[in-house]
PASEBA-1860 file (N, C-alpha, C; in nm, 3 decimals):
! residues 124
1> MNLIINNS> 8.776/5.858/6.449/8.791/5.899/6.310/8.940/5.911/6.281 ~ 8.978/5.863/6.165/9.119/5.860/6.130/9.149/5.966/6.025 ~ 9.197/6.081/6.069/9.235/6.189/5.978/9.386/6.207/5.985 ~ 9.444/6.240/5.872/9.589/6.263/5.867/9.613/6.408/5.824 ~ 9.680/6.482/5.908/9.711/6.622/5.881/9.856/6.633/5.836 ~ 9.877/6.701/5.724/10.011/6.724/5.673/10.046/6.870/5.698 ~ 10.129/6.894/5.796/10.165/7.031/5.834/10.250/7.101/5.729 ~ 10.313/7.026/5.640/10.396/7.089/5.538/10.320/7.109/5.406
9> SQTPIYEQ> 10.193/7.073/5.403/10.111/7.089/5.283/10.077/7.236/5.260 ~ 10.056/7.269/5.133/10.012/7.403/5.096/9.865/7.423/5.132 ~ 9.791/7.313/5.148/9.649/7.318/5.181/9.632/7.348/5.329 ~ 9.551/7.449/5.362/9.528/7.481/5.503/9.474/7.360/5.579 ~ 9.506/7.352/5.707/9.468/7.236/5.788/9.317/7.218/5.791 ~ 9.241/7.326/5.803/9.096/7.310/5.810/9.042/7.250/5.681 ~ 9.103/7.286/5.567/9.060/7.230/5.439/9.096/7.082/5.429 ~ 9.209/7.043/5.486/9.246/6.902/5.489/9.142/6.822/5.566
17> IVDQVKEQ> 9.096/6.878/5.678/8.992/6.811/5.758/8.864/6.800/5.677 ~ 8.821/6.911/5.617/8.699/6.913/5.536/8.707/6.808/5.426 ~ 8.816/6.808/5.351/8.831/6.715/5.239/8.825/6.570/5.284 ~ 8.892/6.539/5.394/8.896/6.401/5.441/8.761/6.355/5.497 ~ 8.691/6.442/5.567/8.559/6.406/5.619/8.463/6.386/5.501 ~ 8.466/6.476/5.403/8.379/6.462/5.286/8.408/6.331/5.214 ~ 8.534/6.298/5.199/8.571/6.173/5.132/8.517/6.052/5.208 ~ 8.526/6.055/5.340/8.475/5.943/5.420/8.323/5.932/5.410
25> IIRGNLKE> 8.255/6.045/5.397/8.110/6.043/5.379/8.075/5.985/5.244 ~ 8.142/6.032/5.140/8.115/5.987/5.004/8.145/5.837/4.990 ~ 8.249/5.792/5.052/8.288/5.650/5.044/8.198/5.561/5.131 ~ 8.116/5.624/5.215/8.025/5.546/5.299/8.084/5.505/5.433 ~ 8.204/5.553/5.465/8.265/5.522/5.594/8.195/5.597/5.707 ~ 8.144/5.716/5.678/8.064/5.792/5.773/7.923/5.799/5.717 ~ 7.828/5.763/5.797/7.689/5.758/5.751/7.603/5.859/5.824 ~ 7.487/5.885/5.766/7.392/5.979/5.825/7.369/5.946/5.972
33> GNALPSVR> 7.377/6.049/6.055/7.354/6.033/6.198/7.477/6.004/6.281 ~ 7.588/5.964/6.214/7.712/5.942/6.289/7.759/6.074/6.350 ~ 7.800/6.067/6.474/7.851/6.186/6.543/7.998/6.207/6.510 ~ 8.033/6.331/6.484/8.174/6.366/6.471/8.229/6.386/6.612 ~ 8.359/6.367/6.630/8.417/6.397/6.762/8.391/6.543/6.797 ~ 8.386/6.573/6.924/8.368/6.713/6.964/8.486/6.795/6.911 ~ 8.465/6.924/6.900/8.570/7.012/6.851/8.695/6.997/6.936 ~ 8.679/6.996/7.066/8.795/6.984/7.156/8.863/6.848/7.142
41> AMAKELRI> 8.783/6.742/7.132/8.842/6.608/7.118/8.920/6.595/6.989 ~ 8.863/6.646/6.880/8.931/6.640/6.750/9.060/6.722/6.753 ~ 9.053/6.841/6.814/9.171/6.927/6.823/9.281/6.857/6.903 ~ 9.242/6.793/7.011/9.341/6.723/7.095/9.401/6.606/7.019 ~ 9.316/6.529/6.949/9.363/6.413/6.874/9.460/6.453/6.764 ~ 9.429/6.563/6.694/9.512/6.607/6.582/9.624/6.701/6.625 ~ 9.620/6.743/6.752/9.719/6.838/6.806/9.719/6.969/6.729 ~ 9.597/7.023/6.713/9.581/7.151/6.645/9.486/7.237/6.727
49> SALTVKKA> 9.467/7.359/6.684/9.379/7.452/6.754/9.232/7.411/6.740 ~ 9.157/7.429/6.847/9.013/7.403/6.842/8.946/7.497/6.742 ~ 9.000/7.616/6.723/8.943/7.710/6.626/8.955/7.656/6.483 ~ 9.063/7.586/6.456/9.081/7.526/6.324/8.976/7.418/6.299 ~ 8.953/7.334/6.400/8.852/7.228/6.388/8.714/7.292/6.372 ~ 8.686/7.395/6.450/8.557/7.465/6.443/8.535/7.521/6.302 ~ 8.640/7.578/6.245/8.631/7.632/6.109/8.598/7.521/6.010 ~ 8.660/7.405/6.027/8.633/7.291/5.937/8.490/7.243/5.953
57> YDALEQEG> 8.443/7.229/6.078/8.306/7.183/6.103/8.205/7.284/6.046 ~ 8.234/7.413/6.062/8.145/7.515/6.007/8.138/7.506/5.854 ~ 8.253/7.481/5.790/8.255/7.467/5.644/8.177/7.344/5.601 ~ 8.191/7.234/5.674/8.116/7.113/5.642/7.966/7.136/5.658 ~ 7.929/7.212/5.760/7.787/7.241/5.782/7.734/7.331/5.671 ~ 7.813/7.428/5.631/7.772/7.521/5.525/7.750/7.447/5.393 ~ 7.829/7.342/5.369/7.816/7.265/5.245/7.708/7.157/5.256 ~ 7.649/7.142/5.374/7.541/7.047/5.391/7.580/6.907/5.431
65> YVVTVHGK> 7.706/6.886/5.464/7.753/6.753/5.503/7.730/6.723/5.651 ~ 7.722/6.829/5.730/7.714/6.813/5.876/7.603/6.901/5.930 ~ 7.537/6.852/6.034/7.437/6.930/6.107/7.487/6.941/6.250 ~ 7.487/7.063/6.303/7.531/7.084/6.440/7.411/7.115/6.527 ~ 7.401/7.041/6.636/7.295/7.064/6.735/7.362/7.127/6.856 ~ 7.326/7.253/6.883/7.390/7.327/6.991/7.384/7.248/7.122 ~ 7.498/7.229/7.184/7.505/7.159/7.311/7.511/7.008/7.299 ~ 7.491/6.955/7.179/7.492/6.809/7.160/7.606/6.763/7.070
73> GSYISNIG> 7.640/6.840/6.969/7.750/6.801/6.881/7.717/6.815/6.735 ~ 7.808/6.764/6.653/7.793/6.770/6.508/7.773/6.628/6.455 ~ 7.679/6.615/6.360/7.641/6.485/6.307/7.641/6.489/6.155 ~ 7.668/6.373/6.094/7.663/6.362/5.950/7.517/6.376/5.906 ~ 7.494/6.463/5.809/7.358/6.488/5.762/7.322/6.392/5.650 ~ 7.197/6.396/5.612/7.150/6.318/5.498/7.177/6.401/5.373 ~ 7.291/6.378/5.311/7.328/6.462/5.198/7.263/6.417/5.068 ~ 7.203/6.302/5.069/7.134/6.255/4.949/7.228/6.205/4.843
81> SNIKLEEL> 7.175/6.123/4.754/7.258/6.062/4.652/7.304/6.162/4.547 ~ 7.228/6.270/4.526/7.269/6.368/4.424/7.400/6.436/4.459 ~ 7.416/6.474/4.587/7.540/6.540/4.628/7.657/6.442/4.618 ~ 7.635/6.317/4.662/7.741/6.217/4.652/7.781/6.197/4.506 ~ 7.682/6.184/4.420/7.708/6.163/4.278/7.781/6.282/4.218 ~ 7.740/6.401/4.251/7.806/6.522/4.200/7.951/6.529/4.246 ~ 7.976/6.494/4.369/8.112/6.495/4.423/8.199/6.394/4.350 ~ 8.146/6.276/4.324/8.221/6.174/4.250/8.247/6.220/4.107
89> RREVEKDF> 8.150/6.286/4.046/8.169/6.337/3.910/8.279/6.443/3.906 ~ 8.283/6.527/4.009/8.391/6.628/4.016/8.528/6.562/4.022 ~ 8.537/6.452/4.098/8.663/6.378/4.107/8.703/6.324/3.970 ~ 8.607/6.266/3.897/8.635/6.212/3.764/8.680/6.324/3.670 ~ 8.610/6.437/3.676/8.646/6.551/3.592/8.788/6.598/3.621 ~ 8.822/6.605/3.747/8.957/6.648/3.787/9.062/6.549/3.734 ~ 9.031/6.419/3.742/9.124/6.317/3.691/9.140/6.329/3.540 ~ 9.028/6.354/3.468/9.036/6.373/3.323/9.123/6.494/3.290
97> ETAIRKGK> 9.103/6.604/3.361/9.182/6.725/3.335/9.330/6.698/3.354 ~ 9.364/6.625/3.459/9.504/6.591/3.485/9.561/6.506/3.372 ~ 9.485/6.406/3.330/9.530/6.318/3.222/9.547/6.394/3.091 ~ 9.453/6.482/3.060/9.462/6.560/2.935/9.584/6.651/2.938 ~ 9.608/6.715/3.052/9.727/6.802/3.062/9.855/6.721/3.040 ~ 9.861/6.601/3.099/9.979/6.516/3.079/9.994/6.480/2.932 ~ 9.883/6.445/2.869/9.887/6.410/2.727/9.937/6.525/2.643 ~ 9.886/6.645/2.668/9.928/6.763/2.591/10.076/6.795/2.616
105> RSGMTDDE> 10.120/6.779/2.742/10.261/6.804/2.772/10.352/6.706/2.699 ~ 10.300/6.585/2.675/10.382/6.486/2.606/10.368/6.497/2.454 ~ 10.293/6.598/2.408/10.284/6.624/2.265/10.166/6.561/2.195 ~ 10.074/6.502/2.267/9.958/6.440/2.205/9.861/6.547/2.155 ~ 9.798/6.519/2.042/9.696/6.609/1.989/9.561/6.575/2.054 ~ 9.464/6.664/2.035/9.329/6.639/2.089/9.272/6.509/2.033 ~ 9.293/6.487/1.902/9.241/6.364/1.840/9.307/6.239/1.898 ~ 9.436/6.246/1.924/9.506/6.131/1.983/9.453/6.102/2.124
113> IKELLELI> 9.428/6.206/2.199/9.375/6.190/2.335/9.236/6.127/2.329 ~ 9.151/6.178/2.237/9.016/6.122/2.222/9.022/5.976/2.179 ~ 9.112/5.945/2.087/9.126/5.808/2.038/9.170/5.716/2.152 ~ 9.263/5.762/2.233/9.309/5.683/2.346/9.195/5.656/2.444 ~ 9.115/5.758/2.472/9.001/5.741/2.562/8.903/5.638/2.506 ~ 8.877/5.646/2.376/8.786/5.550/2.313/8.840/5.408/2.323 ~ 8.971/5.392/2.303/9.033/5.259/2.314/9.018/5.204/2.456 ~ 9.040/5.288/2.554/9.029/5.247/2.694/8.886/5.206/2.725
121> LEDM> 8.790/5.286/2.677/8.648/5.254/2.700/8.610/5.122/2.636 ~ 8.662/5.095/2.516/8.632/4.969/2.447/8.683/4.850/2.527 ~ 8.800/4.866/2.591/8.860/4.756/2.666/8.789/4.728/2.799 ~ 8.706/4.821/2.842/8.638/4.802/2.969/8.513/4.730/2.943
END
């Protein structure tokens, strides 16, 4: 598994792991039944504490992305299309919020922002 940890990021390392694993699941790079590396293997690969990896795996399990079988490992669960769709919608919503903030900072009115969105939709 190819995860990139940014030690200078404001985001805690375990959250970086969670976010990247979730993204790989949503994108279809990790599929139901795929085994995650063991906690120790992942910690060694990323050069971080095993407790940090354990915290990330626990968070993934709590959110329903991973199932852990004691003594066997952690596996990607069947999260279903609804969770994937909801996660993608959250991403779109976040992107819209960012774009709207930029528009407002540049002095655009709500009507101008709506008009721009409609123009973009027409062109697609």
